[in-house]
N, CA, C, O and the ligand as a Tripos MOL2 file, in Angstrom:
@<TRIPOS>MOLECULE
protein
  233   231    59     0     0
PROTEIN
NO_CHARGES

@<TRIPOS>ATOM
      1 N         117.0440   77.0460   73.5790 N.3       1 MET1
      2 CA        116.8160   78.2440   74.4030 C.3       1 MET1
      3 C         116.2570   79.3680   73.5470 C.2       1 MET1
      4 O         116.6590   79.5560   72.3980 O.2       1 MET1
      5 N         115.3280   80.1080   74.1240 N.am      2 GLY2
      6 CA        114.7510   81.2250   73.3850 C.3       2 GLY2
      7 C         115.6970   82.4030   73.2910 C.2       2 GLY2
      8 O         116.2370   82.8690   74.2940 O.2       2 GLY2
      9 N         115.8830   82.8650   72.1040 N.am      3 VAL3
     10 CA        116.7590   84.0180   71.8830 C.3       3 VAL3
     11 C         115.9400   85.0880   71.1710 C.2       3 VAL3
     12 O         115.2390   84.7740   70.2100 O.2       3 VAL3
     13 N         116.0090   86.3520   71.6170 N.am      4 PRO4
     14 CA        115.2190   87.3950   70.9590 C.3       4 PRO4
     15 C         115.6100   87.5580   69.4930 C.2       4 PRO4
     16 O         116.7930   87.6420   69.1630 O.2       4 PRO4
     17 N         114.6140   87.6010   68.6260 N.am      5 GLN5
     18 CA        114.9040   87.6910   67.1960 C.3       5 GLN5
     19 C         115.2360   89.1040   66.7740 C.2       5 GLN5
     20 O         115.9720   89.3240   65.8120 O.2       5 GLN5
     21 N         114.6790   90.0740   67.5120 N.am      6 HIS6
     22 CA        114.9270   91.4660   67.1200 C.3       6 HIS6
     23 C         115.3150   92.2720   68.3340 C.2       6 HIS6
     24 O         114.8720   92.0040   69.4510 O.2       6 HIS6
     25 N         116.1370   93.2470   68.1000 N.am      7 ARG7
     26 CA        116.4770   94.1810   69.1690 C.3       7 ARG7
     27 C         115.3060   95.1360   69.3590 C.2       7 ARG7
     28 O         114.7860   95.7060   68.3990 O.2       7 ARG7
     29 N         114.8980   95.2990   70.6250 N.am      8 ARG8
     30 CA        113.8000   96.2270   70.8810 C.3       8 ARG8
     31 C         114.2980   97.6630   70.8360 C.2       8 ARG8
     32 O         115.3760   97.9720   71.3430 O.2       8 ARG8
     33 N         113.5190   98.5220   70.2360 N.am      9 SER9
     34 CA        113.9480   99.9130   70.0880 C.3       9 SER9
     35 C         113.9190  100.6420   71.4210 C.2       9 SER9
     36 O         113.2370  100.2160   72.3540 O.2       9 SER9
     37 N         114.6570  101.7370   71.5100 N.am     10 LYS10
     38 CA        114.6450  102.5870   72.7030 C.3      10 LYS10
     39 C         113.2220  103.0030   73.0330 C.2      10 LYS10
     40 O         112.8070  103.0200   74.1920 O.2      10 LYS10
     41 N         112.4720  103.3450   71.9590 N.am     11 SER11
     42 CA        111.0950  103.7990   72.1480 C.3      11 SER11
     43 C         110.2310  102.7090   72.7780 C.2      11 SER11
     44 O         109.4760  102.9740   73.7140 O.2      11 SER11
     45 N         110.3420  101.4820   72.2650 N.am     12 ARG12
     46 CA        109.5510  100.3630   72.8030 C.3      12 ARG12
     47 C         109.9250  100.1010   74.2610 C.2      12 ARG12
     48 O         109.0460   99.9250   75.1050 O.2      12 ARG12
     49 N         111.2280  100.0760   74.5590 N.am     13 ASN13
     50 CA        111.6730   99.8700   75.9380 C.3      13 ASN13
     51 C         111.1070  100.9490   76.8520 C.2      13 ASN13
     52 O         110.6160  100.6670   77.9450 O.2      13 ASN13
     53 N         111.1890  102.2030   76.3770 N.am     14 ARG14
     54 CA        110.7290  103.3150   77.2220 C.3      14 ARG14
     55 C         109.2220  103.2930   77.3920 C.2      14 ARG14
     56 O         108.7080  103.6470   78.4530 O.2      14 ARG14
     57 N         108.5110  102.8780   76.3520 N.am     15 GLN15
     58 CA        107.0430  102.7830   76.4760 C.3      15 GLN15
     59 C         106.6680  101.7650   77.5480 C.2      15 GLN15
     60 O         105.7610  101.9950   78.3470 O.2      15 GLN15
     61 N         107.3760  100.6390   77.5540 N.am     16 ARG16
     62 CA        107.1010   99.6040   78.5520 C.3      16 ARG16
     63 C         107.4720  100.0940   79.9480 C.2      16 ARG16
     64 O         106.7130   99.9180   80.9010 O.2      16 ARG16
     65 N         108.6610  100.7180   80.0580 N.am     17 ARG17
     66 CA        109.1340  101.1350   81.3860 C.3      17 ARG17
     67 C         108.3260  102.2910   81.9460 C.2      17 ARG17
     68 O         108.3280  102.5240   83.1550 O.2      17 ARG17
     69 N         107.6400  103.0120   81.0780 N.am     18 ALA18
     70 CA        106.8070  104.1250   81.5540 C.3      18 ALA18
     71 C         105.6680  103.6170   82.4210 C.2      18 ALA18
     72 O         105.1130  104.3690   83.2210 O.2      18 ALA18
     73 N         105.3080  102.3300   82.2670 N.am     19 GLN19
     74 CA        104.2190  101.7670   83.0650 C.3      19 GLN19
     75 C         104.6940  101.2930   84.4240 C.2      19 GLN19
     76 O         103.8680  101.0280   85.2970 O.2      19 GLN19
     77 N         106.0090  101.1760   84.6340 N.am     20 GLN20
     78 CA        106.5330  100.6710   85.8990 C.3      20 GLN20
     79 C         106.6840  101.8330   86.8600 C.2      20 GLN20
     80 O         107.6220  102.6240   86.7600 O.2      20 GLN20
     81 N         105.7590  101.9240   87.7840 N.am     21 LYS21
     82 CA        105.8720  102.9720   88.7910 C.3      21 LYS21
     83 C         105.3580  102.4590   90.1230 C.2      21 LYS21
     84 O         104.5690  101.5150   90.1780 O.2      21 LYS21
     85 N         105.8100  103.0850   91.1870 N.am     22 LEU22
     86 CA        105.3780  102.6930   92.5230 C.3      22 LEU22
     87 C         103.9930  103.2490   92.7880 C.2      22 LEU22
     88 O         103.6510  104.3490   92.3540 O.2      22 LEU22
     89 N         103.2140  102.4760   93.4990 N.am     23 GLU23
     90 CA        101.8860  102.9470   93.8660 C.3      23 GLU23
     91 C         101.9140  103.4280   95.3090 C.2      23 GLU23
     92 O         102.6820  102.9300   96.1310 O.2      23 GLU23
     93 N         101.0680  104.4000   95.5990 N.am     24 MET24
     94 CA        100.9940  104.9010   96.9690 C.3      24 MET24
     95 C         100.4950  103.7980   97.9020 C.2      24 MET24
     96 O          99.5870  103.0390   97.5620 O.2      24 MET24
     97 N         101.1010  103.7290   99.0740 N.am     25 VAL25
     98 CA        100.6460  102.7590  100.0610 C.3      25 VAL25
     99 C          99.2960  103.2420  100.5820 C.2      25 VAL25
    100 O          99.1610  104.3950  100.9920 O.2      25 VAL25
    101 N          98.3160  102.3740  100.5670 N.am     26 SER26
    102 CA         97.0000  102.8080  101.0250 C.3      26 SER26
    103 C          96.8790  102.6010  102.5250 C.2      26 SER26
    104 O          97.3890  101.6170  103.0630 O.2      26 SER26
    105 N          96.2120  103.5150  103.1970 N.am     27 PHE27
    106 CA         95.9780  103.3670  104.6250 C.3      27 PHE27
    107 C          94.6590  104.0140  104.9780 C.2      27 PHE27
    108 O          94.1710  104.8850  104.2580 O.2      27 PHE27
    109 N          94.0850  103.5890  106.0850 N.am     28 ALA28
    110 CA         92.8510  104.1720  106.5840 C.3      28 ALA28
    111 C          93.1140  104.6240  108.0140 C.2      28 ALA28
    112 O          94.0180  104.1130  108.6750 O.2      28 ALA28
    113 N          92.3240  105.5840  108.4910 N.am     29 SER29
    114 CA         92.5070  106.0010  109.8760 C.3      29 SER29
    115 C          91.5160  105.2650  110.7620 C.2      29 SER29
    116 O          90.3660  105.0420  110.3820 O.2      29 SER29
    117 N          91.9840  104.8870  111.9630 N.am     30 CYS30
    118 CA         91.1550  104.1320  112.9010 C.3      30 CYS30
    119 C          89.9770  104.9850  113.3700 C.2      30 CYS30
    120 O          90.1860  106.1300  113.7710 O.2      30 CYS30
    121 N          88.7650  104.4780  113.3360 N.am     31 PRO31
    122 CA         87.6110  105.2840  113.7680 C.3      31 PRO31
    123 C          87.6200  105.5390  115.2780 C.2      31 PRO31
    124 O          86.9600  106.4620  115.7550 O.2      31 PRO31
    125 N          88.3630  104.7260  116.0300 N.am     32 LYS32
    126 CA         88.3790  104.8870  117.4840 C.3      32 LYS32
    127 C          89.4540  105.8630  117.9490 C.2      32 LYS32
    128 O          89.1700  106.7710  118.7300 O.2      32 LYS32
    129 N          90.6890  105.6820  117.4730 N.am     33 CYS33
    130 CA         91.7690  106.5350  117.9700 C.3      33 CYS33
    131 C          92.3500  107.4240  116.8790 C.2      33 CYS33
    132 O          93.2890  108.1770  117.1370 O.2      33 CYS33
    133 N          91.8110  107.3520  115.6720 N.am     34 GLN34
    134 CA         92.2220  108.2070  114.5450 C.3      34 GLN34
    135 C          93.6620  107.9690  114.0940 C.2      34 GLN34
    136 O          94.1910  108.7280  113.2820 O.2      34 GLN34
    137 N          94.2870  106.9370  114.6070 N.am     35 GLU35
    138 CA         95.6450  106.6330  114.1650 C.3      35 GLU35
    139 C          95.5940  106.0090  112.7680 C.2      35 GLU35
    140 O          94.6550  105.2780  112.4540 O.2      35 GLU35
    141 N          96.5890  106.2890  111.9310 N.am     36 PRO36
    142 CA         96.6130  105.6200  110.6250 C.3      36 PRO36
    143 C          96.8550  104.1280  110.7770 C.2      36 PRO36
    144 O          97.7220  103.7080  111.5420 O.2      36 PRO36
    145 N          96.1000  103.3430  110.0590 N.am     37 LYS37
    146 CA         96.2540  101.8890  110.1200 C.3      37 LYS37
    147 C          96.0730  101.3030  108.7370 C.2      37 LYS37
    148 O          95.5500  101.9680  107.8430 O.2      37 LYS37
    149 N          96.4990  100.0660  108.5520 N.am     38 MET38
    150 CA         96.3060   99.3930  107.2920 C.3      38 MET38
    151 C          94.8450   98.9990  107.1560 C.2      38 MET38
    152 O          94.2400   98.5610  108.1340 O.2      38 MET38
    153 N          94.2580   99.1420  105.9670 N.am     39 PRO39
    154 CA         92.8760   98.7430  105.7950 C.3      39 PRO39
    155 C          92.6760   97.2310  105.9920 C.2      39 PRO39
    156 O          93.5460   96.4420  105.6260 O.2      39 PRO39
    157 N          91.5610   96.8350  106.5560 N.am     40 HIS40
    158 CA         91.1850   95.4370  106.8060 C.3      40 HIS40
    159 C          92.1250   94.7580  107.7970 C.2      40 HIS40
    160 O          92.2860   93.5370  107.7820 O.2      40 HIS40
    161 N          92.7470   95.5720  108.6630 N.am     41 ARG41
    162 CA         93.6100   94.9970  109.6910 C.3      41 ARG41
    163 C          93.3070   95.6420  111.0350 C.2      41 ARG41
    164 O          92.8160   96.7680  111.1140 O.2      41 ARG41
    165 N          93.6180   94.8900  112.0960 N.am     42 VAL42
    166 CA         93.3960   95.3930  113.4430 C.3      42 VAL42
    167 C          94.2840   96.6240  113.6600 C.2      42 VAL42
    168 O          95.4390   96.6490  113.2350 O.2      42 VAL42
    169 N          93.7310   97.6390  114.3240 N.am     43 CYS43
    170 CA         94.5010   98.8400  114.6040 C.3      43 CYS43
    171 C          95.6690   98.4910  115.5170 C.2      43 CYS43
    172 O          95.4900   97.8120  116.5290 O.2      43 CYS43
    173 N          96.8640   98.9550  115.1610 N.am     44 SER44
    174 CA         98.0490   98.5710  115.9280 C.3      44 SER44
    175 C          98.1970   99.3810  117.2060 C.2      44 SER44
    176 O          98.9570   98.9900  118.0920 O.2      44 SER44
    177 N          97.4850  100.5070  117.3230 N.am     45 SER45
    178 CA         97.6660  101.3180  118.5230 C.3      45 SER45
    179 C          96.5940  101.0430  119.5740 C.2      45 SER45
    180 O          96.8870  101.1340  120.7660 O.2      45 SER45
    181 N          95.3580  100.7070  119.1790 N.am     46 CYS46
    182 CA         94.3390  100.4330  120.1920 C.3      46 CYS46
    183 C          93.8330   98.9920  120.1320 C.2      46 CYS46
    184 O          93.0910   98.5750  121.0210 O.2      46 CYS46
    185 N          94.2070   98.2280  119.1210 N.am     47 GLY47
    186 CA         93.8240   96.8240  119.0490 C.3      47 GLY47
    187 C          92.3740   96.5820  118.6810 C.2      47 GLY47
    188 O          91.8560   95.4860  118.8970 O.2      47 GLY47
    189 N          91.7020   97.5960  118.1250 N.am     48 TYR48
    190 CA         90.2980   97.4560  117.7930 C.3      48 TYR48
    191 C          90.1060   97.1440  116.3140 C.2      48 TYR48
    192 O          90.8600   97.6090  115.4590 O.2      48 TYR48
    193 N          89.0900   96.3560  116.0390 N.am     49 TYR49
    194 CA         88.6690   96.1500  114.6710 C.3      49 TYR49
    195 C          87.1510   96.0050  114.6620 C.2      49 TYR49
    196 O          86.6060   95.1580  115.3690 O.2      49 TYR49
    197 N          86.4790   96.8080  113.8840 N.am     50 ARG50
    198 CA         85.0160   96.8210  113.7720 C.3      50 ARG50
    199 C          84.3360   96.9300  115.1450 C.2      50 ARG50
    200 O          83.5460   96.0700  115.5360 O.2      50 ARG50
    201 N          84.6610   97.9950  115.8530 N.am     51 ASP51
    202 CA         83.9930   98.3920  117.0950 C.3      51 ASP51
    203 C          84.1820   97.4240  118.2570 C.2      51 ASP51
    204 O          83.4360   97.4860  119.2340 O.2      51 ASP51
    205 N          85.1650   96.5320  118.1710 N.am     52 ARG52
    206 CA         85.4050   95.7200  119.3510 C.3      52 ARG52
    207 C          86.9030   95.4280  119.4670 C.2      52 ARG52
    208 O          87.6450   95.4260  118.4840 O.2      52 ARG52
    209 N          87.3180   95.1770  120.7420 N.am     53 GLU53
    210 CA         88.7290   94.9650  120.9920 C.3      53 GLU53
    211 C          89.1000   93.5450  120.6030 C.2      53 GLU53
    212 O          88.5570   92.5810  121.1420 O.2      53 GLU53
    213 N          90.0180   93.4230  119.6740 N.am     54 VAL54
    214 CA         90.4200   92.1060  119.1960 C.3      54 VAL54
    215 C          91.7380   91.7030  119.8440 C.2      54 VAL54
    216 O          91.9140   90.5590  120.2630 O.2      54 VAL54
    217 N          92.6630   92.6630  119.9190 N.am     55 VAL55
    218 CA         93.9640   92.3800  120.5020 C.3      55 VAL55
    219 C          94.1330   93.2600  121.7340 C.2      55 VAL55
    220 O          93.9100   94.4690  121.6770 O.2      55 VAL55
    221 N          94.5280   92.6510  122.8440 N.am     56 LYS56
    222 CA         94.7250   93.4230  124.0840 C.3      56 LYS56
    223 C          95.9880   94.2840  123.9700 C.2      56 LYS56
    224 O          97.0670   93.7980  123.6320 O.2      56 LYS56
    225 N          95.8190   95.5650  124.2610 N.am     57 GLN57
    226 CA         96.9680   96.4640  124.2910 C.3      57 GLN57
    227 C          97.2360   96.8690  125.7280 C.2      57 GLN57
    228 O          96.3030   96.9900  126.5220 O.2      57 GLN57
    229 N          98.5240   97.0830  126.0800 N.am     58 ASP58
    230 CA         98.8350   97.4550  127.4780 C.3      58 ASP58
    231 C          98.9580   98.9520  127.6640 C.2      58 ASP58
    232 O          99.2150   99.4180  128.7740 O.2      58 ASP58
    233 ZN         92.8480  102.5090  116.9130 Zn       59 ZN59
@<TRIPOS>BOND
     1     1     2 1
     2     2     3 1
     3     3     4 2
     4     3     5 am
     5     5     6 1
     6     6     7 1
     7     7     8 2
     8     7     9 am
     9     9    10 1
    10    10    11 1
    11    11    12 2
    12    11    13 am
    13    13    14 1
    14    14    15 1
    15    15    16 2
    16    15    17 am
    17    17    18 1
    18    18    19 1
    19    19    20 2
    20    19    21 am
    21    21    22 1
    22    22    23 1
    23    23    24 2
    24    23    25 am
    25    25    26 1
    26    26    27 1
    27    27    28 2
    28    27    29 am
    29    29    30 1
    30    30    31 1
    31    31    32 2
    32    31    33 am
    33    33    34 1
    34    34    35 1
    35    35    36 2
    36    35    37 am
    37    37    38 1
    38    38    39 1
    39    39    40 2
    40    39    41 am
    41    41    42 1
    42    42    43 1
    43    43    44 2
    44    43    45 am
    45    45    46 1
    46    46    47 1
    47    47    48 2
    48    47    49 am
    49    49    50 1
    50    50    51 1
    51    51    52 2
    52    51    53 am
    53    53    54 1
    54    54    55 1
    55    55    56 2
    56    55    57 am
    57    57    58 1
    58    58    59 1
    59    59    60 2
    60    59    61 am
    61    61    62 1
    62    62    63 1
    63    63    64 2
    64    63    65 am
    65    65    66 1
    66    66    67 1
    67    67    68 2
    68    67    69 am
    69    69    70 1
    70    70    71 1
    71    71    72 2
    72    71    73 am
    73    73    74 1
    74    74    75 1
    75    75    76 2
    76    75    77 am
    77    77    78 1
    78    78    79 1
    79    79    80 2
    80    79    81 am
    81    81    82 1
    82    82    83 1
    83    83    84 2
    84    83    85 am
    85    85    86 1
    86    86    87 1
    87    87    88 2
    88    87    89 am
    89    89    90 1
    90    90    91 1
    91    91    92 2
    92    91    93 am
    93    93    94 1
    94    94    95 1
    95    95    96 2
    96    95    97 am
    97    97    98 1
    98    98    99 1
    99    99   100 2
   100    99   101 am
   101   101   102 1
   102   102   103 1
   103   103   104 2
   104   103   105 am
   105   105   106 1
   106   106   107 1
   107   107   108 2
   108   107   109 am
   109   109   110 1
   110   110   111 1
   111   111   112 2
   112   111   113 am
   113   113   114 1
   114   114   115 1
   115   115   116 2
   116   115   117 am
   117   117   118 1
   118   118   119 1
   119   119   120 2
   120   119   121 am
   121   121   122 1
   122   122   123 1
   123   123   124 2
   124   123   125 am
   125   125   126 1
   126   126   127 1
   127   127   128 2
   128   127   129 am
   129   129   130 1
   130   130   131 1
   131   131   132 2
   132   131   133 am
   133   133   134 1
   134   134   135 1
   135   135   136 2
   136   135   137 am
   137   137   138 1
   138   138   139 1
   139   139   140 2
   140   139   141 am
   141   141   142 1
   142   142   143 1
   143   143   144 2
   144   143   145 am
   145   145   146 1
   146   146   147 1
   147   147   148 2
   148   147   149 am
   149   149   150 1
   150   150   151 1
   151   151   152 2
   152   151   153 am
   153   153   154 1
   154   154   155 1
   155   155   156 2
   156   155   157 am
   157   157   158 1
   158   158   159 1
   159   159   160 2
   160   159   161 am
   161   161   162 1
   162   162   163 1
   163   163   164 2
   164   163   165 am
   165   165   166 1
   166   166   167 1
   167   167   168 2
   168   167   169 am
   169   169   170 1
   170   170   171 1
   171   171   172 2
   172   171   173 am
   173   173   174 1
   174   174   175 1
   175   175   176 2
   176   175   177 am
   177   177   178 1
   178   178   179 1
   179   179   180 2
   180   179   181 am
   181   181   182 1
   182   182   183 1
   183   183   184 2
   184   183   185 am
   185   185   186 1
   186   186   187 1
   187   187   188 2
   188   187   189 am
   189   189   190 1
   190   190   191 1
   191   191   192 2
   192   191   193 am
   193   193   194 1
   194   194   195 1
   195   195   196 2
   196   195   197 am
   197   197   198 1
   198   198   199 1
   199   199   200 2
   200   199   201 am
   201   201   202 1
   202   202   203 1
   203   203   204 2
   204   203   205 am
   205   205   206 1
   206   206   207 1
   207   207   208 2
   208   207   209 am
   209   209   210 1
   210   210   211 1
   211   211   212 2
   212   211   213 am
   213   213   214 1
   214   214   215 1
   215   215   216 2
   216   215   217 am
   217   217   218 1
   218   218   219 1
   219   219   220 2
   220   219   221 am
   221   221   222 1
   222   222   223 1
   223   223   224 2
   224   223   225 am
   225   225   226 1
   226   226   227 1
   227   227   228 2
   228   227   229 am
   229   229   230 1
   230   230   231 1
   231   231   232 2
@<TRIPOS>SUBSTRUCTURE
     1 MET1         2 RESIDUE 1 A MET
     2 GLY2         6 RESIDUE 1 A GLY
     3 VAL3        10 RESIDUE 1 A VAL
     4 PRO4        14 RESIDUE 1 A PRO
     5 GLN5        18 RESIDUE 1 A GLN
     6 HIS6        22 RESIDUE 1 A HIS
     7 ARG7        26 RESIDUE 1 A ARG
     8 ARG8        30 RESIDUE 1 A ARG
     9 SER9        34 RESIDUE 1 A SER
    10 LYS10       38 RESIDUE 1 A LYS
    11 SER11       42 RESIDUE 1 A SER
    12 ARG12       46 RESIDUE 1 A ARG
    13 ASN13       50 RESIDUE 1 A ASN
    14 ARG14       54 RESIDUE 1 A ARG
    15 GLN15       58 RESIDUE 1 A GLN
    16 ARG16       62 RESIDUE 1 A ARG
    17 ARG17       66 RESIDUE 1 A ARG
    18 ALA18       70 RESIDUE 1 A ALA
    19 GLN19       74 RESIDUE 1 A GLN
    20 GLN20       78 RESIDUE 1 A GLN
    21 LYS21       82 RESIDUE 1 A LYS
    22 LEU22       86 RESIDUE 1 A LEU
    23 GLU23       90 RESIDUE 1 A GLU
    24 MET24       94 RESIDUE 1 A MET
    25 VAL25       98 RESIDUE 1 A VAL
    26 SER26      102 RESIDUE 1 A SER
    27 PHE27      106 RESIDUE 1 A PHE
    28 ALA28      110 RESIDUE 1 A ALA
    29 SER29      114 RESIDUE 1 A SER
    30 CYS30      118 RESIDUE 1 A CYS
    31 PRO31      122 RESIDUE 1 A PRO
    32 LYS32      126 RESIDUE 1 A LYS
    33 CYS33      130 RESIDUE 1 A CYS
    34 GLN34      134 RESIDUE 1 A GLN
    35 GLU35      138 RESIDUE 1 A GLU
    36 PRO36      142 RESIDUE 1 A PRO
    37 LYS37      146 RESIDUE 1 A LYS
    38 MET38      150 RESIDUE 1 A MET
    39 PRO39      154 RESIDUE 1 A PRO
    40 HIS40      158 RESIDUE 1 A HIS
    41 ARG41      162 RESIDUE 1 A ARG
    42 VAL42      166 RESIDUE 1 A VAL
    43 CYS43      170 RESIDUE 1 A CYS
    44 SER44      174 RESIDUE 1 A SER
    45 SER45      178 RESIDUE 1 A SER
    46 CYS46      182 RESIDUE 1 A CYS
    47 GLY47      186 RESIDUE 1 A GLY
    48 TYR48      190 RESIDUE 1 A TYR
    49 TYR49      194 RESIDUE 1 A TYR
    50 ARG50      198 RESIDUE 1 A ARG
    51 ASP51      202 RESIDUE 1 A ASP
    52 ARG52      206 RESIDUE 1 A ARG
    53 GLU53      210 RESIDUE 1 A GLU
    54 VAL54      214 RESIDUE 1 A VAL
    55 VAL55      218 RESIDUE 1 A VAL
    56 LYS56      222 RESIDUE 1 A LYS
    57 GLN57      226 RESIDUE 1 A GLN
    58 ASP58      230 RESIDUE 1 A ASP
    59 ZN59       233 GROUP 0 **** ****
């Protein structure tokens, strides 16, 4: 089994952990109803994608 040969310093640990951060969730607004939607996905409020109705909404 692999066992670490050296204890990592506080500085090294902190340098690595400084890179771990959450990224903002990306979203685009629907060109038809201006509702926020996920990019490259059918709009959940009007069911449109690329100027045509893909999913029927009631
Ligand atoms: Zn829409």
